[in-house]
C-alpha positions as CSV (number, residue, x, y, z in Angstrom):
1,M,150.0,125.7,-47.4
2,A,149.5,122.0,-47.8
3,P,148.8,120.6,-51.3
4,K,145.3,119.8,-52.2
5,L,143.9,116.5,-51.0
6,V,142.2,114.3,-53.6
7,L,139.8,111.4,-52.9
8,V,139.4,108.6,-55.5
9,T,136.5,106.3,-55.1
10,G,136.3,103.1,-57.1
11,A,140.1,103.1,-56.8
12,T,140.4,99.3,-57.1
13,G,138.4,99.4,-60.3
14,Y,139.6,99.6,-63.9
15,I,139.8,103.4,-64.3
16,G,140.3,104.2,-60.6
17,G,143.4,102.1,-60.2
18,R,145.0,103.7,-63.1
19,L,144.0,107.2,-62.1
20,V,145.6,106.8,-58.7
21,R,148.9,105.9,-60.4
22,E,148.7,108.9,-62.6
23,L,147.9,111.3,-59.7
24,V,150.7,109.8,-57.6
25,D,153.2,110.2,-60.4
26,Q,152.2,113.9,-60.5
27,E,152.9,114.1,-56.7
28,V,149.2,114.8,-55.9
29,R,148.1,113.9,-52.4
30,V,145.7,111.0,-52.8
31,R,143.3,109.3,-50.5
32,M,141.5,106.2,-51.5
33,L,138.2,104.8,-50.2
34,V,138.3,101.0,-50.4
35,R,136.5,98.1,-48.7
36,D,139.7,96.1,-48.2
37,A,143.1,97.8,-47.9
38,A,144.8,94.5,-48.8
39,K,143.5,94.7,-52.3
40,I,146.0,97.5,-53.2
41,I,149.0,95.5,-52.1
42,G,151.2,94.9,-55.2
43,H,150.5,98.2,-56.8
44,S,153.5,100.5,-57.3
45,W,151.8,103.3,-55.5
46,A,150.5,101.3,-52.5
47,D,152.7,103.0,-50.0
48,K,152.2,106.5,-51.4
49,V,148.5,107.0,-50.8
50,D,146.3,107.6,-47.7
51,V,144.1,104.5,-47.6
52,H,140.7,104.9,-46.0
53,V,138.8,101.6,-45.4
54,G,135.0,102.0,-45.7
55,D,132.0,101.4,-47.8
56,A,130.7,103.9,-50.3
57,S,127.1,103.1,-49.4
58,S,127.8,104.2,-45.7
59,L,127.2,107.9,-45.0
60,A,129.4,107.7,-42.0
61,D,132.3,106.2,-44.0
62,L,131.8,108.8,-46.8
63,N,131.9,111.6,-44.3
64,S,135.1,110.3,-42.8
65,A,136.8,109.7,-46.2
66,L,135.8,113.2,-47.5
67,D,137.1,115.1,-44.4
68,G,139.6,117.7,-45.6
69,V,139.2,116.7,-49.3
70,D,139.3,119.4,-52.0
71,T,138.6,117.3,-55.1
72,A,136.6,114.1,-55.0
73,Y,136.5,111.7,-58.0
74,Y,133.3,109.7,-58.2
75,L,134.1,106.6,-60.2
76,L,131.5,104.2,-58.8
77,H,128.9,102.3,-60.7
78,S,126.8,99.2,-60.3
79,L,126.5,98.1,-63.9
80,N,126.9,94.4,-63.0
81,A,124.6,94.5,-60.0
82,G,121.5,93.1,-61.8
83,A,118.1,94.5,-62.7
84,N,118.0,97.1,-59.9
85,F,121.4,98.7,-60.7
86,Q,119.7,102.1,-61.5
87,E,118.3,102.3,-58.0
88,I,121.6,101.3,-56.4
89,E,123.5,103.9,-58.5
90,N,121.0,106.6,-57.5
91,D,121.2,105.9,-53.8
92,M,125.0,105.8,-53.8
93,A,125.2,109.1,-55.6
94,M,122.8,110.8,-53.2
95,S,124.8,109.6,-50.2
96,F,128.0,110.8,-51.8
97,A,126.5,114.2,-52.7
98,L,125.2,114.7,-49.1
99,A,128.5,113.7,-47.5
100,A,130.6,115.9,-50.0
101,K,128.4,118.9,-49.2
102,S,128.7,118.4,-45.4
103,Q,132.5,118.1,-45.7
104,D,132.8,121.3,-47.8
105,V,134.3,119.5,-50.8
106,K,135.3,122.1,-53.5
107,Q,135.1,120.0,-56.6
108,I,133.5,116.7,-57.7
109,V,134.7,114.9,-60.9
110,Y,132.5,112.2,-62.3
111,L,133.0,109.9,-65.3
112,G,129.8,109.0,-67.1
113,G,128.8,108.0,-70.6
114,I,128.0,110.1,-73.7
115,N,124.2,110.6,-73.7
116,N,123.3,112.8,-76.7
117,D,120.9,110.4,-78.6
118,V,117.1,110.4,-78.3
119,A,117.3,106.6,-77.9
120,Q,118.8,105.8,-74.4
121,S,119.6,102.6,-72.7
122,K,119.0,102.1,-69.0
123,H,122.7,102.1,-68.5
124,L,123.3,105.5,-70.1
125,S,120.2,107.0,-68.5
126,S,121.4,105.8,-65.1
127,R,124.8,107.4,-65.7
128,A,123.2,110.7,-66.6
129,N,121.0,110.6,-63.6
130,V,124.0,110.1,-61.3
131,G,125.6,113.2,-62.8
132,E,122.4,115.2,-62.1
133,V,122.3,113.9,-58.5
134,L,125.9,115.0,-57.9
135,R,125.2,118.5,-59.5
136,R,122.2,119.0,-57.3
137,S,124.6,119.0,-54.3
138,G,125.5,122.5,-55.2
139,I,129.2,121.6,-55.4
140,P,130.9,122.4,-58.7
141,T,130.7,119.1,-60.6
142,I,132.7,118.2,-63.8
143,E,130.8,115.4,-65.5
144,M,132.9,113.9,-68.2
145,R,131.0,111.7,-70.6
146,A,132.9,109.1,-72.5
147,G,132.0,106.6,-75.2
148,M,133.8,103.3,-75.5
149,V,137.1,103.2,-73.6
150,L,139.8,101.4,-75.6
151,G,142.5,100.1,-73.3
152,S,143.9,96.8,-72.2
153,G,141.6,95.2,-69.7
154,S,138.5,97.4,-70.2
155,A,135.1,95.6,-70.5
156,S,134.4,97.2,-73.8
157,F,137.8,96.3,-75.2
158,E,137.6,92.7,-74.0
159,M,134.2,92.3,-75.6
160,L,135.4,93.7,-78.8
161,R,138.6,91.6,-78.7
162,H,137.0,88.3,-78.1
163,L,134.2,88.8,-80.6
164,T,136.5,89.8,-83.3
165,H,139.2,87.2,-82.6
166,R,136.8,84.2,-82.2
167,L,134.1,84.9,-84.8
168,P,135.2,85.3,-88.4
169,I,131.4,85.2,-89.2
170,M,128.9,86.6,-86.8
171,T,125.2,87.6,-86.7
172,T,124.7,90.8,-84.8
173,P,121.9,93.2,-83.7
174,K,120.8,95.9,-86.1
175,W,122.5,98.5,-83.8
176,I,125.9,97.3,-85.0
177,N,125.6,100.1,-87.5
178,N,125.1,102.8,-84.9
179,R,128.0,105.2,-84.5
180,T,130.3,105.2,-81.6
181,H,133.1,107.6,-80.5
182,P,135.9,105.6,-78.8
183,I,138.6,107.1,-76.7
184,A,141.9,105.6,-75.5
185,V,142.1,105.0,-71.8
186,R,145.3,107.1,-71.6
187,D,143.4,110.1,-72.9
188,V,140.6,109.5,-70.4
189,L,143.2,109.5,-67.7
190,W,144.7,112.7,-69.1
191,Y,141.5,114.6,-68.7
192,L,140.7,113.2,-65.3
193,R,144.1,114.0,-64.0
194,K,144.0,117.5,-65.2
195,C,140.8,118.1,-63.2
196,A,142.9,118.0,-60.0
197,Q,145.1,120.8,-61.3
198,L,142.5,123.4,-62.3
199,P,143.1,126.8,-60.7
200,E,139.5,127.2,-59.8
201,P,136.5,124.8,-59.3
202,A,134.5,124.2,-62.5
203,S,131.2,122.8,-63.4
204,G,129.5,121.4,-66.5
205,I,128.9,118.4,-68.8
206,F,131.8,117.7,-71.1
207,D,132.0,115.0,-73.8
208,I,135.3,113.3,-74.3
209,G,136.3,111.2,-77.4
210,G,139.1,110.4,-79.7
211,P,139.5,111.8,-83.3
212,D,137.5,109.0,-84.9
213,S,133.7,108.4,-85.0
214,L,132.7,105.1,-86.6
215,T,130.1,102.3,-86.4
216,Y,130.7,99.3,-84.2
217,A,130.9,97.2,-87.3
218,E,133.6,99.4,-88.7
219,L,135.4,99.3,-85.3
220,M,135.4,95.5,-85.4
221,Q,137.0,95.6,-88.9
222,V,139.7,98.0,-87.7
223,F,140.3,95.6,-84.7
224,A,140.6,92.6,-87.0
225,K,143.1,94.4,-89.2
226,A,145.2,95.5,-86.2
227,S,145.2,91.9,-85.0
228,G,146.4,90.6,-88.4
229,L,143.0,88.8,-89.1
230,S,141.0,88.7,-92.2
231,K,138.0,90.9,-92.7
232,R,135.1,89.8,-90.5
233,I,131.8,88.8,-92.1
234,I,129.1,90.6,-90.1
235,I,125.4,89.9,-90.7
236,S,122.9,92.3,-89.1
237,I,119.6,90.8,-88.2
238,P,116.7,92.8,-86.6
239,V,115.4,90.0,-84.3
240,L,118.5,89.7,-82.1
241,T,117.3,91.3,-78.9
242,P,119.7,92.6,-76.2
243,T,118.8,89.5,-74.0
244,L,119.6,87.1,-76.8
245,A,122.8,89.0,-77.8
246,S,124.0,89.1,-74.2
247,H,123.6,85.3,-73.9
248,W,125.7,84.9,-77.0
249,I,128.3,87.3,-75.8
250,G,128.3,85.6,-72.4
251,L,129.3,82.4,-74.2
252,V,132.0,83.9,-76.4
253,T,133.6,86.5,-74.2
254,P,134.8,86.6,-70.6
255,L,132.1,89.1,-69.6
256,P,129.2,87.9,-67.4
257,R,125.8,87.9,-69.0
258,S,124.5,90.7,-66.8
259,L,127.4,93.0,-67.8
260,A,127.2,92.0,-71.4
261,K,123.5,92.8,-71.5
262,N,124.0,96.4,-70.3
263,L,126.8,97.0,-72.8
264,V,124.8,95.6,-75.6
265,Q,121.8,97.8,-74.7
266,S,124.1,100.8,-74.9
267,L,124.5,100.1,-78.6
268,I,120.9,101.3,-79.3
269,S,122.2,104.8,-78.9
270,E,124.5,106.9,-81.2
271,V,127.3,107.5,-78.8
272,V,129.0,110.5,-80.4
273,V,130.6,113.5,-78.9
274,D,128.6,116.8,-79.1
275,P,131.1,119.5,-80.3
276,N,129.2,122.0,-78.1
277,K,130.2,120.0,-75.1
278,S,133.8,119.5,-75.9
279,I,136.2,119.1,-73.0
280,S,138.6,121.5,-74.8
281,Q,136.6,124.3,-73.4
282,L,138.1,123.4,-70.0
283,I,141.1,121.2,-70.6
284,P,143.4,121.2,-73.7
285,P,144.0,117.8,-75.4
286,P,147.1,115.8,-74.6
287,P,150.3,116.9,-76.4
288,G,150.1,115.6,-79.9
289,G,146.3,115.1,-79.7
290,T,144.2,112.2,-78.6
291,L,145.0,108.8,-80.0
292,S,143.3,107.4,-83.1
293,V,141.3,104.2,-82.9
294,E,144.1,102.3,-84.6
295,E,146.7,103.7,-82.2
296,A,144.6,102.9,-79.2
297,I,144.0,99.3,-80.3
298,D,147.6,98.8,-81.2
299,I,148.8,99.9,-77.8
300,A,146.2,97.9,-75.9
301,L,146.9,94.7,-77.9
302,Q,150.6,95.2,-77.2
303,R,150.1,95.5,-73.5
304,V,147.9,92.4,-73.5
305,N,150.4,90.4,-75.4
306,N,153.2,91.6,-73.1
307,S,151.2,90.9,-69.9
308,Q,151.4,94.5,-68.9
309,V,147.7,94.9,-68.0
310,D,147.7,97.0,-64.8
311,T,144.0,96.9,-64.0
312,R,141.1,94.9,-65.5
313,W,137.3,95.3,-65.7
314,S,137.0,92.1,-63.5
315,D,139.1,93.7,-60.7
316,A,136.0,95.5,-59.4
317,K,133.8,93.5,-57.0
318,D,130.8,91.8,-58.4
319,P,127.9,92.7,-56.0
320,N,126.4,89.3,-56.8
321,S,129.5,87.4,-55.6
322,P,130.2,86.7,-52.0
323,W,133.9,86.0,-52.9
324,N,135.2,87.8,-49.8
325,K,133.2,85.6,-47.4
326,S,135.6,83.9,-45.0
327,I,135.9,80.2,-44.4
328,T,137.6,80.7,-41.1
329,D,134.5,79.7,-39.1
330,P,135.2,76.6,-37.0
331,D,133.7,73.3,-37.9
332,W,131.6,73.2,-34.8
333,A,129.8,76.3,-36.0
334,G,127.3,74.0,-37.6
335,V,128.1,74.6,-41.3
336,P,128.3,71.2,-43.2
337,T,131.6,71.2,-45.0
338,H,133.2,68.8,-47.5
339,R,137.0,68.9,-47.9
340,D,139.6,67.2,-50.1
341,I,143.1,67.5,-48.5
342,R,146.3,66.5,-50.3
343,E,149.8,66.8,-48.9
344,I,153.3,66.2,-50.3
345,E,156.7,66.5,-48.9
346,T,159.6,67.8,-51.0
347,D,163.2,69.0,-50.8
348,V,162.5,71.7,-53.4
349,S,162.9,75.3,-52.2
350,V,160.0,77.3,-51.0
351,E,160.7,80.0,-53.6
352,K,160.4,77.5,-56.5
353,I,157.2,75.9,-55.1
354,W,155.6,79.3,-54.6
355,T,156.5,80.4,-58.1
356,C,154.5,77.5,-59.4
357,I,151.6,78.0,-57.1
358,E,151.3,81.7,-57.9
359,A,151.3,80.9,-61.6
360,I,148.3,78.6,-61.5
361,G,145.5,79.1,-64.0
362,G,145.5,81.2,-67.1
363,E,148.0,79.9,-69.7
364,T,149.7,77.7,-67.1
365,G,146.5,75.8,-66.5
366,W,145.6,73.7,-63.5
367,Y,148.5,71.3,-63.4
368,G,146.9,68.3,-65.0
369,A,143.4,67.1,-66.1
370,D,142.9,70.4,-67.8
371,W,140.3,68.8,-70.1
372,L,138.1,68.3,-67.0
373,W,138.6,72.0,-66.0
374,S,137.7,73.0,-69.5
375,I,134.5,71.0,-69.4
376,R,133.6,72.5,-66.0
377,G,134.4,75.9,-67.4
378,L,132.1,75.3,-70.5
379,I,129.3,74.2,-68.3
380,D,129.7,77.3,-66.1
381,T,129.7,79.5,-69.2
382,I,126.5,77.9,-70.5
383,V,124.6,78.5,-67.2
384,G,125.8,82.2,-67.2
385,G,128.9,81.9,-65.0
386,A,132.4,83.3,-65.5
387,G,133.8,80.1,-67.1
388,L,137.6,79.9,-67.6
389,R,137.6,82.8,-70.1
390,R,138.8,85.6,-67.7
391,G,142.3,84.2,-67.5
392,R,144.8,86.2,-65.5
393,R,145.9,89.8,-65.4
394,D,149.6,88.7,-65.1
395,P,151.0,85.3,-65.9
396,L,153.1,85.0,-62.8
397,K,151.9,87.5,-60.1
398,L,148.6,87.7,-58.2
399,R,147.0,90.4,-56.2
400,K,144.3,90.0,-53.6
401,G,140.8,90.6,-55.0
402,E,141.7,90.0,-58.7
403,S,140.0,87.4,-60.9
404,L,141.6,84.2,-62.0
405,D,139.7,82.1,-64.5
406,F,136.5,81.3,-62.6
407,W,138.1,82.0,-59.2
408,R,139.0,85.1,-57.3
409,V,142.0,85.6,-55.1
410,E,140.5,85.9,-51.6
411,E,143.7,85.8,-49.6
412,I,147.4,85.7,-50.5
413,D,150.5,85.7,-48.3
414,H,153.3,85.6,-50.8
415,G,155.6,82.7,-50.3
416,R,153.3,80.9,-47.9
417,Y,149.6,80.8,-48.6
418,L,147.0,81.3,-51.4
419,R,143.2,81.0,-51.1
420,L,140.9,81.1,-54.1
421,F,137.1,81.6,-54.0
422,A,135.1,80.0,-56.7
423,E,132.9,82.4,-58.7
424,M,131.4,79.6,-60.9
425,K,127.7,78.7,-60.6
426,L,127.5,76.2,-57.7
427,P,124.9,74.9,-55.3
428,G,127.1,76.1,-52.5
429,E,130.4,77.9,-52.0
430,A,133.9,76.5,-52.8
431,W,137.5,77.4,-52.0
432,L,140.9,76.1,-53.1
433,E,143.8,76.6,-50.8
434,F,147.6,76.1,-51.2
435,E,149.9,76.3,-48.2
436,I,153.7,75.8,-47.8
437,Q,154.7,74.7,-44.3
438,P,157.8,73.4,-42.6
439,S,157.8,69.6,-42.6
440,S,158.3,67.4,-39.6
441,T,161.1,65.8,-41.6
442,V,164.3,67.9,-41.4
443,G,165.3,69.5,-44.7
444,L,161.9,69.1,-46.3
445,V,158.9,71.3,-46.8
446,L,155.2,70.4,-46.9
447,I,152.9,71.4,-49.7
448,K,149.3,71.3,-48.5
449,Q,146.4,71.6,-50.9
450,T,142.8,71.8,-49.7
451,A,139.5,72.0,-51.7
452,T,136.6,73.1,-49.5
453,F,132.9,73.0,-50.4
454,V,130.1,74.3,-48.3
455,P,126.9,73.0,-49.8
456,T,123.5,74.7,-50.1
457,G,120.7,72.3,-49.4
458,I,120.5,68.7,-50.5
459,L,121.4,69.7,-54.1
460,G,124.8,70.9,-52.8
461,H,125.5,67.6,-51.1
462,L,124.5,65.7,-54.2
463,Y,126.7,67.9,-56.3
464,W,129.7,67.1,-54.1
465,Y,129.2,63.4,-54.2
466,A,128.5,63.5,-58.0
467,I,131.8,65.1,-58.8
468,A,133.8,63.2,-56.1
469,P,135.1,60.6,-58.6
470,F,136.6,63.4,-60.7
471,H,138.5,64.6,-57.7
472,V,140.6,61.5,-57.8
473,L,141.8,62.6,-61.3
474,V,142.1,66.3,-60.5
475,F,143.5,66.9,-57.0
476,P,146.3,64.3,-56.6
477,T,147.5,65.1,-60.1
478,M,147.5,68.8,-59.3
479,I,149.7,68.7,-56.2
480,R,152.1,66.2,-57.8
481,N,152.5,68.4,-60.9
482,I,153.1,71.5,-58.8
483,E,155.9,69.8,-57.1
484,K,157.3,68.4,-60.4
485,A,157.1,71.8,-62.1
486,A,158.9,73.4,-59.1
487,R,161.6,70.7,-59.3
488,T,162.2,71.0,-63.0
489,G,161.7,74.8,-63.1
490,T,159.3,74.5,-66.1
491,L,155.7,75.7,-66.0
492,P,153.2,73.7,-68.1
493,R,151.2,75.5,-70.8
494,R,147.7,74.6,-71.9
């Protein structure tokens, strides 16, 4: 008899990507539903899973992906999709439930949020509704409800880290004194993984949390202590609305304003585990028990400092971003396009050049005129864009689809080609490309750097011409310094 087949949706997201690794390590047969198979290249488990390319909003794609599946993990959400995220989440869950029923799936596992307080945010209400929709399918559904997930790269962790590190004195909403029940990401993965090993299908709502329940203000003080910082001065004021708070968080942290607003709104609820819904009724805790808040923070900080972040909150696609739109349409297609093309020949090896190209952004910076990049990042932050604050997942290696400062890796052919799509706020769409080609001169290679901008309306054209003088400072310096860094073997640091 063949082993059970497990489907993981949201497999390129923060939790999904880590769950796939855990399941593969346990020799579970795993199938993934992804929009773009190239996004999993670079993961250690990439050649050990069945990759099904499709869209979770397509009933046909869902039916195909769920064919023959015993346990299906539903790890989809649209928290960053804007004001109508509740409707989007409801429709996605209904399609999934219908497809799972038609394909005779034996078990659904869904990760939601703790929802035991009378006061409920739209975010938590939507998560609870998704669980209800899945249960109405008639398929045994395990709905795990977690509070704040503490782990390197999670949205909640990044918000907590940046607020605590950057603001020794802060004004906060009154909900800062509401209680929360954090859980380490490794403990979340433990419970999720064990669901694939249950002897019989199970159903129910189960809260999962660590051993500590504390206020968000107390959590920030624990974080400050773990980081070697002084005690934070926190002033709670009643007039700071979620909208105002999200604007502030959007300026201080890497999180976009839309995501920050939903996370802030969640603070109006007491997010505490209900003992009557404990997951221990179904699955025992990890050996040695769940990690304390201090232990979870210490491990997460260590992984961040050692550049060992496997997945990040920003890995998941932002529905508002057309980052995967191609620029391969020919010029004669009628799209007005502006380009800045720079080339340089060198006798430095392709390997050394590529190392410098792939290391761009983050702590390496943008190879010169970083002050201009910083100003552009600040402007983008002020108008609600990504800014330069997201940095990189890994200081040296890139994967397709991951974020890089205010860019996203749209295409990568290691050793030859890198294309970045701009996720900054622009009156148009922009790309930055690097290509290593054989030179017409024997013994040399050609580095080609292309900045492309497709304007939207007259404002787009005006924008391009307004910043054109700065291109003289940025782009020639960039390609020269890439070649210089490759020649010397020394990466710059900003």
